[in-house]
C-alpha positions, 0 to 999 in steps of 0.5 A: 487186750482181747475183751471177753466179749470178743472171745465169746462172740468168736468162740461161742457165738451159738449161745445167743439167738434172737428170734415174729412172723407167722407160719402158714399154720398160724404159729408164731416164732415166739410160740415155736421157741416157747415149745422148744424151751418147754421140751428142754426144761421138761427133761424130755430129751435124754440123749442125742448125737451131734455133727458139726462142720464149719470154718473160719476165714480171715481176709487180710487187705493191705498195700500188697493186696488181699489174701484169704486164709480158710481154716476148717473144723468139724466135730462129732459127738454123743451125749447122754443127758441122764447119766451126764456123759458125753464123748466128742471128737474135734478136728480144727485148724487155726487160721493163724497157723493153717498148716497145723491141725488140732485133733482132740478127743473129749469125754465128760463123765459126771463132773470130770472132763478128760481131754486127749490130744493127738500127736500122730497116732498117740493120745496124751490125756489130762483130766480135771473138774468140769469148769467154765471157760469164761468169767463167773457170770457166764451161765454155761460150763464145759458140759453145756459147750461140748454138748451144745446144750447152750443152743437150747438154753440160748433161746431164753435170750430172744428179743426178735424172731422170724419164721422165714421158711418151712423145710423137710430135713430127712423126713422131719418137717421143720420151721426155719427161724432166722435170728439176729442177736442182740448182744447188748441185751445178752451182755446186760443179762450176764454181766459182760461189758458191751459197747455198742458200735465198738466192734463191726460185725454182722451175725445171723443164726438159722434154726430148724425146729421140728414141728412135731417134737419141737426138737432142734434139728439143725443150726447154722451160725454165721458171723462176720467181724472186723478183727483189725484192732484185735490183731494190732491194726488200728485204722488206716487201709489195712483190715482183717475181716473174720467170717465164722460159719458152723452147721450143727446137726442133731440126730438120734434123739432119745436113742440108747447110747453107750459111752465108755471112757478109755482105760488109758484116759484115767 
């Protein structure tokens, strides 16, 4: 059975970051993260846009050789925190079915999520109350996930942080923080099962944090996992290695936004 820990890591790895080196200005990574959380908790952020690009690569090795399948994904969205509204459009390909693309249009208006699934040019809509994708102990619901606000809130779970560089993104001067997640700590905090060493994986997250505002400007997430047991291969020479990468860019913070639900979605 696929454990919740695997699903959480594979689908929503961005919620956990670990992130002390000192910047040239004498600022530590912990101080940068504390400033980010103060901004997030203080309600200073009212709206923003997101753009996400990524891929999942499955590398299968067996007696016949090695094969690689890459499945791209991308998403764009607009988030209105004050009015609890968002619009997000996602395109993704499953690495198990690379010939098929899923195309979704998602709106959240208050406590209702509206999902439109494209079939050609036609959209088939469903709606329901916003809920959690995971067990009750999981702290984030679909609003947090689709709005990627969990990338802010996940900073609460830091255990080891490092400023590795400074970089200008557009015209914004940023601290670059690299983070290696402590999933055992995270699992203990939120009540999930986690057995050290059971699943072979490496994970690295890199956050670009604006020096002047403490807003998150960009996040890159990379995780490599041995998925052999998940796909039914137990030991031996056969392996399936999954690499998941995504880059999320935040822009247009606190700009006026208009999000209107299409009439046909109701």
